[in-house]
C-alpha positions in Angstrom: 164.7 73.1 47.8 166.7 70.6 48.9 166.2 66.8 49.5 166.6 66.5 53.1 164.7 70.2 53.6 161.7 68.2 51.5 161.9 65.6 53.9 161.9 67.4 57.1 159.0 69.9 56.4 156.7 66.8 55.3 157.3 65.3 58.6 156.8 69.1 60.4 153.4 68.9 58.3 152.9 65.2 59.1 153.2 66.0 63.2 151.5 69.5 62.5 148.5 67.5 61.2 148.4 65.3 63.9 148.8 68.4 66.1 146.1 70.1 64.3 143.5 66.9 65.0 143.9 67.1 69.0 143.8 70.9 69.6 140.4 72.5 70.6 141.3 76.0 72.3 141.3 78.0 69.0 139.5 80.8 70.8 142.9 82.5 71.6 144.7 83.4 68.7 148.0 84.2 70.3 147.7 81.3 72.1 146.9 78.8 69.4 150.6 80.6 67.2 152.3 79.7 70.4 151.4 76.0 70.3 152.4 76.1 66.7 155.5 77.7 67.2 156.8 75.6 69.6 156.3 72.7 67.2 157.9 74.0 64.2 160.7 74.9 66.8 160.9 71.2 67.6 160.7 70.0 64.1 162.6 72.2 61.9 165.4 72.7 64.4 164.8 76.8 64.9 166.4 78.4 67.8 163.4 81.0 68.1 160.3 81.9 66.5 158.5 85.6 66.7 155.4 86.6 64.8 155.2 90.6 64.3 152.1 92.0 63.6 151.7 95.2 62.1 150.4 98.5 63.9 149.0 100.8 60.7 148.5 103.5 63.3 152.3 104.2 64.1 153.5 102.4 60.8 155.5 100.1 63.3 155.7 96.2 63.9 155.2 95.0 67.1 155.7 91.2 68.7 152.4 89.3 69.2 153.8 86.0 70.2 157.4 83.9 70.6 159.2 81.4 71.7 161.6 83.4 72.8 162.4 83.0 76.8 164.5 84.9 79.6 167.4 82.8 79.4 167.7 83.4 75.5 169.4 86.4 76.1 172.0 85.7 73.7 169.9 85.8 70.7 171.0 89.1 68.7 168.1 91.5 68.1 167.6 92.1 64.5 165.5 94.6 63.1 162.3 94.4 60.8 162.1 96.0 57.1 162.1 99.7 57.9 159.8 100.6 54.8 158.1 99.1 51.8 158.7 97.8 49.5 158.9 94.6 52.2 160.9 91.1 50.9 158.9 88.2 50.6 161.9 86.7 52.4 164.6 88.5 54.0 167.8 86.9 55.5 170.3 88.8 57.7 172.9 87.0 59.0 175.6 87.6 62.3 178.7 85.4 63.3 176.6 82.5 65.0 173.0 82.6 63.5 171.1 83.3 60.9 167.5 85.3 61.0 164.8 84.7 58.1 161.8 87.2 57.9 159.0 86.0 55.7 156.2 88.2 54.9 153.2 87.2 55.6 150.5 88.1 52.7 147.0 86.9 50.8 145.9 89.2 48.1 146.3 92.4 48.9 145.9 91.8 52.6 149.2 92.4 54.5 149.2 90.6 58.3 152.7 90.6 59.4 156.5 89.0 59.7 157.4 85.5 60.7 161.0 85.8 62.2 162.7 82.8 62.2 166.0 82.3 64.0 169.0 79.4 63.3 171.7 78.6 64.1 174.1 79.6 61.0 174.9 76.2 60.3 171.5 75.4 59.9 170.3 78.3 57.7 167.7 76.7 55.3 168.0 77.5 51.5 165.7 80.5 50.3 163.7 78.3 48.3 162.6 76.3 51.4 162.0 79.6 53.2 159.7 81.0 50.3 157.7 78.2 50.4 157.5 78.3 54.0 156.2 82.1 53.6 153.7 81.1 51.3 152.1 77.8 53.3 152.3 79.7 56.6 150.4 82.9 54.8 147.9 80.7 54.0 147.7 79.2 57.2 148.1 82.3 59.1 144.9 83.6 57.5 142.8 80.3 58.0 143.7 80.1 61.7 142.6 84.0 61.7 139.5 82.8 60.6 138.9 79.6 63.1 139.8 81.9 65.8 138.1 84.7 64.5 134.8 82.3 64.1 135.3 80.5 67.6 135.4 84.2 69.2 131.9 85.2 67.6 130.5 81.8 68.5 131.5 82.2 71.9 130.1 85.9 72.0 127.0 84.7 70.7 126.5 82.0 73.1 127.2 85.5 76.1 124.7 87.2 74.3 122.4 84.6 74.5 123.0 83.9 78.3 122.7 88.1 78.3 119.4 87.5 76.5 117.7 85.1 78.8 119.4 86.2 82.0 117.7 89.9 81.5 114.5 88.9 80.3 114.0 87.0 83.2 114.6 90.2 85.2 112.1 93.4 86.3 114.6 95.2 87.3 115.7 98.4 85.3 119.5 98.7 87.6 119.7 94.5 86.9 119.2 95.4 83.2 121.8 98.2 83.2 124.4 95.9 85.2 124.3 92.9 82.9 124.7 95.3 80.0 128.5 96.9 81.5 129.1 93.1 82.6 128.4 91.3 78.9 130.4 94.4 77.3 133.4 94.2 79.9 133.4 90.4 79.1 133.5 90.8 75.4 135.4 93.5 74.9 137.7 93.9 78.2 140.2 96.4 76.3 137.7 99.2 75.8 135.6 101.6 78.3 132.0 101.7 78.3 129.4 104.2 79.1 125.6 104.9 79.6 123.8 107.8 78.6 120.3 107.8 80.2 118.1 110.3 81.1 117.8 112.0 84.6 114.4 110.9 85.7 115.6 107.3 87.4 118.1 107.1 90.5 120.5 104.5 89.5 123.5 102.7 91.4 126.7 104.6 91.2 129.0 102.0 90.3 127.3 102.1 87.1 129.3 104.3 84.7 126.6 106.7 83.4 126.4 110.0 81.9 123.3 112.2 81.8 121.6 113.1 78.7 121.6 116.8 78.3 119.7 118.5 75.8 120.9 121.5 76.4 124.3 120.7 75.9 124.1 118.6 72.6 127.5 120.0 71.9 129.5 118.0 74.5 127.5 115.1 73.2 126.4 115.7 70.2 127.3 112.0 68.6 125.1 110.7 71.5 122.3 112.5 71.0 122.1 111.9 67.5 121.9 107.9 68.4 119.1 108.8 71.3 117.4 110.7 68.3 117.7 109.1 65.7 117.6 105.5 66.8 120.9 104.5 64.9 124.3 104.0 65.5 126.7 106.9 65.4 130.6 106.2 65.0 133.3 109.3 65.8 137.1 107.7 64.4 140.0 110.2 65.6 143.0 109.3 63.8 144.7 112.1 66.0 143.6 110.4 69.4 144.0 107.1 68.1 140.5 105.8 68.8 137.2 105.3 67.6 134.2 105.8 69.6 130.8 103.9 68.8 127.1 105.1 70.0 124.4 102.5 70.1 121.2 103.4 70.8 119.4 101.0 74.1 116.2 100.7 71.7 113.0 98.7 72.5 109.6 98.9 70.2 108.2 101.7 71.9 111.3 104.2 72.1 114.6 104.7 72.9 115.8 104.6 76.8 119.5 105.5 76.3 122.8 105.0 74.2 125.5 102.7 75.4 129.0 104.8 74.6 132.0 102.5 73.5 135.3 103.7 73.6 138.1 101.2 71.8 141.9 102.9 71.8 143.9 102.3 69.0 141.6 100.9 66.8 140.8 103.3 63.9 137.3 102.0 62.8 134.8 99.6 64.3 134.7 96.1 62.0 131.2 95.8 60.8 130.7 92.4 62.6 131.6 94.1 65.5 129.0 96.8 64.8 125.9 94.3 64.0 127.1 92.2 67.2 126.7 95.7 69.3 123.9 96.3 67.7 122.1 93.2 68.3 123.5 93.7 72.0 121.9 96.9 72.6 118.2 96.3 71.1 118.2 93.2 72.9 118.9 95.2 75.9 116.3 98.1 74.9 113.8 94.8 74.4 114.4 94.0 78.0 114.7 97.8 79.5 111.6 98.9 77.9 109.8 95.7 79.6 111.5 96.2 83.0 110.2 100.1 82.6 106.8 99.0 81.7 106.4 96.3 84.6 107.7 99.4 87.0 105.1 101.9 85.3 102.5 99.6 85.9 103.4 98.6 89.5 103.8 102.5 89.9 100.6 103.2 88.9 99.3 100.6 91.0 101.0 101.8 94.0 99.9 105.8 92.5 96.0 104.2 92.3 96.5 102.8 95.9 97.4 106.0 97.2 94.5 107.9 95.6 92.2 105.6 96.8 93.0 105.5 100.7 93.7 109.4 100.2 89.7 109.4 98.8 88.5 107.4 101.2 90.1 109.3 104.2 89.1 112.8 102.5 85.7 111.5 102.1 85.0 110.1 105.8 83.3 113.4 106.7 86.6 114.9 108.0 87.0 118.3 109.4 89.0 120.5 107.3 92.2 120.9 109.5 92.0 117.3 109.9 91.7 116.3 106.4 94.8 119.0 105.1 96.8 117.5 108.0 96.3 114.0 106.7 96.8 115.1 103.2 100.1 116.8 104.1 101.2 113.8 105.6 100.7 111.8 102.7 102.6 114.0 100.3 105.6 113.8 103.0 105.4 109.7 103.0 105.0 109.2 99.1 107.1 112.7 97.9 109.9 112.8 100.7 108.5 116.7 100.7 110.0 118.7 103.2 107.3 121.7 103.0 103.6 121.5 101.7 101.2 124.2 101.5 97.5 124.8 100.8 96.4 128.4 99.8 92.9 130.1 98.7 92.5 132.5 96.6 89.8 135.3 98.2 90.0 138.0 95.6 93.7 139.6 95.4 94.1 137.8 99.1 95.8 134.1 99.7 94.6 132.3 102.8 97.2 129.6 104.6 94.5 126.7 105.1 95.4 125.5 108.4 97.3 122.1 108.2 100.0 123.2 105.9 103.7 122.7 107.7 104.9 125.8 109.9 107.3 127.3 106.7 104.4 128.9 105.2 103.5 131.1 107.9 107.2 132.1 107.5 108.1 135.9 105.6 110.4 134.1 103.6 107.3 131.7 102.3 105.7 134.8 100.7 108.5 134.7 97.7 107.1 131.0 96.8 103.7 131.6 97.1 103.9 134.9 95.0 106.1 133.1 92.4 103.8 130.5 92.2 100.9 132.0 92.7 101.9 135.0 89.6 102.5 132.0 87.0 99.0 130.0 88.1 97.1 133.2 87.6 98.6 134.9 84.3 99.7 131.7 82.7 97.0 129.3 84.0 99.8 126.9 84.1 101.4 124.2 86.5 104.8 124.7 88.5 107.0 122.2 88.0 111.0 123.0 88.3 113.9 121.5 89.3 116.1 124.3 90.2 113.7 127.1 90.7 114.9 130.9 90.2 113.0 132.3 93.0 113.6 136.5 93.1 115.6 135.8 96.4 118.3 138.7 97.2 120.6 135.1 98.5 120.3 131.7 97.3 116.4 130.3 97.5 116.3 128.0 100.3 114.0 125.3 98.5 115.2 124.3 95.0 112.7 121.9 94.0 109.1 123.2 93.7 105.8 121.6 92.2 102.5 123.6 92.3 99.5 122.4 91.1 96.3 124.7 91.1 93.0 123.7 92.9 90.0 123.9 90.3 86.5 123.4 91.1 83.6 124.3 88.5 86.6 125.6 86.3 87.2 128.3 88.4 90.9 128.8 89.9 90.1 128.4 94.1 93.3 127.6 95.2 96.7 126.1 95.4 99.1 123.4 96.6 102.7 123.6 96.8 105.4 121.4 97.6 109.1 121.9 98.4 112.2 120.1 99.2 115.8 121.8 99.2 117.8 119.8 96.8 117.3 120.3 93.0 115.7 117.9 91.4 114.2 116.0 93.8 110.9 115.2 92.6 110.4 113.3 89.3 107.8 114.1 86.7 105.9 111.2 87.8 105.5 112.6 91.3 104.4 115.7 89.6 101.8 113.9 88.0 100.6 112.0 90.7 100.2 115.7 92.7 98.2 116.6 90.1 95.8 113.5 90.5 95.5 113.6 94.3 95.1 117.4 94.1 92.2 117.0 91.7 90.7 114.3 93.6 91.1 116.2 96.8 89.6 119.4 95.9 86.0 118.7 96.0 86.6 116.8 99.1 88.2 120.1 100.7 85.7 122.1 99.5 82.8 120.1 101.3 84.5 120.2 104.5 84.7 123.9 104.3 80.9 124.2 103.1 80.1 121.6 106.2 82.0 123.5 108.7 80.2 126.7 107.2 76.4 125.2 107.6 77.9 123.9 111.3 79.0 127.7 111.9 76.0 128.9 110.4 73.7 126.4 112.8 75.7 127.5 116.1 76.4 131.2 115.4 74.1 134.5 115.1 73.8 135.6 111.9 73.8 139.4 112.9 76.3 139.6 115.7 78.1 136.2 114.3 78.3 135.2 118.0 77.6 132.1 118.9 73.2 131.2 119.3 72.0 130.8 122.9 71.3 127.3 122.1 75.2 126.2 121.4 76.1 128.5 124.6 73.6 126.2 126.8 75.5 123.2 125.3 78.4 124.2 126.1 77.3 125.5 129.8 75.9 122.3 130.5 79.3 120.1 129.3 81.4 122.0 131.1 79.5 121.6 134.6 80.0 118.3 134.3 84.2 118.6 133.5 85.3 121.5 135.0 85.6 123.0 138.7 83.4 126.3 138.1 82.9 128.9 136.0 81.2 132.1 135.3 78.3 133.8 133.7 77.5 137.8 132.4 74.1 138.7 130.9 74.6 142.0 128.7 71.8 144.2 128.0 71.8 147.2 125.9 70.3 150.5 128.0 67.5 152.3 126.4 67.4 150.4 123.0 64.0 151.3 122.2 64.4 154.8 122.2 67.8 154.0 119.9 65.5 152.2 117.6 62.6 155.1 117.6 65.6 157.7 117.4 68.1 156.4 114.6 66.2 153.6 113.2 66.3 149.6 113.4 69.2 149.7 111.1 71.3 151.7 113.3 70.0 149.6 116.3 71.5 146.4 114.4 74.5 147.6 114.2 75.1 148.8 117.8 74.1 145.2 118.3 77.0 144.4 116.2 79.3 146.9 117.4 78.9 145.5 121.4 79.2 141.8 120.1 82.9 143.1 118.3 83.8 144.4 122.0 82.8 141.4 123.9 84.6 138.9 120.8 87.5 141.5 121.7 87.9 140.9 125.5 87.4 137.1 126.0 89.6 134.4 125.0 89.5 132.2 122.2 87.7 129.2 124.0 85.4 131.1 126.1 82.0 131.7 124.6 80.0 135.0 123.6 76.5 134.7 122.5 73.0 136.0 121.7 70.9 136.0 124.2 68.0 137.4 122.2 66.9 141.1 121.0 69.4 143.1 122.7 70.3 140.7 124.7 73.7 139.2 124.7 75.3 136.7 127.3 79.1 135.5 128.0 80.2 131.9 129.4 83.7 132.0 131.1 84.4 127.9 131.7 86.9 128.1 134.5 87.3 131.5 135.8 86.3 132.9 138.8 84.1 135.2 139.6 86.5 138.0 140.5 87.8 137.6 137.1 84.6 137.7 135.6 83.5 140.9 137.6 86.6 142.4 136.0 85.6 141.2 132.8 82.0 142.5 133.0 83.5 145.9 134.1 85.9 146.5 131.4 83.0 145.9 129.2 80.7 148.8 130.7 83.5 151.2 130.3 84.8 149.7 126.8 80.8 150.2 125.0 80.8 153.3 126.8 83.5 154.5 125.0 83.9 152.7 121.5 80.1 152.8 120.3 78.8 155.3 118.2 76.2 156.3 118.8 77.4 156.1 122.3 75.2 153.5 124.3 75.5 152.1 127.5 75.4 148.2 129.3 74.2 146.9 132.3 75.7 143.4 133.5 74.3 140.4 135.5 76.8 138.2 136.9 76.6 134.7 138.3 78.9 131.8 139.0 78.7 127.9 139.7 81.1 125.6 141.7 81.7 121.7 141.4 80.7 121.5 145.0 77.1 122.8 144.8 74.9 120.6 143.0 72.4 122.8 140.4 70.9 122.9 137.1 72.2 125.5 134.0 68.4 127.3 134.5 69.5 128.5 138.1 73.0 129.9 136.8 70.5 131.7 134.0 68.1 132.7 136.7 70.6 134.5 139.3 72.1 136.2 136.5 68.3 137.8 135.2 68.2 139.1 138.6 71.6 140.5 138.8 70.6 142.2 135.5 67.3 143.5 136.7 69.0 144.9 140.1 71.5 146.8 137.7 68.7 148.6 135.4 66.9 149.6 138.8 69.8 150.7 139.8 70.6 153.5 137.2 71.5 150.8 134.1 75.5 151.3 132.7 76.9 148.9 136.0 77.6 145.5 136.8 75.6 143.6 139.6 76.5 139.8 140.8 74.0 137.5 142.5 75.6 134.4 144.1 73.9 131.8 146.0 72.8 134.1 149.2 73.5 138.1 148.2 73.0 140.1 145.3 75.3 143.3 145.4 76.9 146.3 142.9 80.3 144.9 141.8 
């Protein structure tokens, strides 16, 4: 090396030392090298400095840092050495310039090429360039390590910030968003996805893929990471990329997988794998805490719902009111569209009042039969995200939940919940529905038993008509609120001779036959009752006398035609009006007098007794 070159190089090193002491931004390697090259250019009278790095995939060099500007168009484009073995110092000359290419290499690690452009008259000696190649190889390696260390320091600072932020949040959505934001900040050139199970609605902006167990071939590495809890790698030389799958793992299990796609990287460095693993484990711990918090909140809400529901159901509601309340609770809590409650009566299925109207349609029968078959044959509960019900066309409702109603170990019925959208119900909803139905079945059974007991109290055991006591109460209420009404007293003619001829069992059967004819010929809110013995009665609220007489005459004809053995009846009719004050007993007395006249007039006829007159109708 020449004396003046030694002096210049010594002066450069002195300036470089001063620069090194004052420079503090080593985080961006390229920017650090540019500042160094500008100093080198200034002190050693170099026209242009360019650093080329080596791409092992393409087997070519690419420029990483250069001091060349757009105004340097006069500089020549000199090709780098194309194939090994590369010369440590390679020099080419043109008419105006000399280009020196210095191979930067430490031990066996090949880093790149430093290209120096000189004016031809300023060309240094080969010994000087050899010394520069040696020094810059070491310097390049040192600065790279410093930059890498500072970069890792910043990344771990970001990881610390990430840890503090996600553990401060109890929302699953916030944790997932912070995972993506942190990765994008640390590795801005990579692509990311989150593999999660399809049991939670997430924000649309998140890059989420669904873990599909039935499609393992499509995401085998992701499934492997999820099942083993270990990082999986997919390196592809042909696609020039490397994919890393990091399990999001907590203390109690794996909650998802982070997919990181790195283009133009054939293999993830071990330091990067360790960092990503640490980030994924931190995310897994925070996600687990958020899920546990969400589960606890949901459990509290579920218990509140069950407690509120049972409190209402145990308030002695009538069956229809109890079912309507349960339907409203299920609609509100699950977003269900159709809810049906059915009781099993041998081979028949009785739809309970309060179920939504859909279950009275013909289309509902397919769902009812489908669910009932599974419950009865498999004793299984039904939870389907995309039900394959046997329809000629596509099924109207895809999401199906069904829970058996069991009492004392016996299958008594079932509850069916439907929604049009596939996979609308979550498994947590299904478990809550199970609990609701389990707790409410006894309340429904008690409501039915209570109504049966009430019916027995107000109903005649033989005829299933109302009792005389119930008719008395309802007639008195009607006389308080209605404007008028008609009362019919009915007696089976010659009933003693029927008992004597055919026996008391046939006599009872005749009474039942007449009672059934009465039920078939009156309205739902009219009152047919057993008056006593072979006497029956009908009260018709808000029915005028003429209509009441018509009904009585029709009954006389129907009884004569439809009873077996054939019998006849006699009817006494009375009525009341609001403008005439009278008691129920007076109405009964007039009807009894009219019935007596019908009997004396040959039976099988209708007599009427109004306030002043008595006549045959």
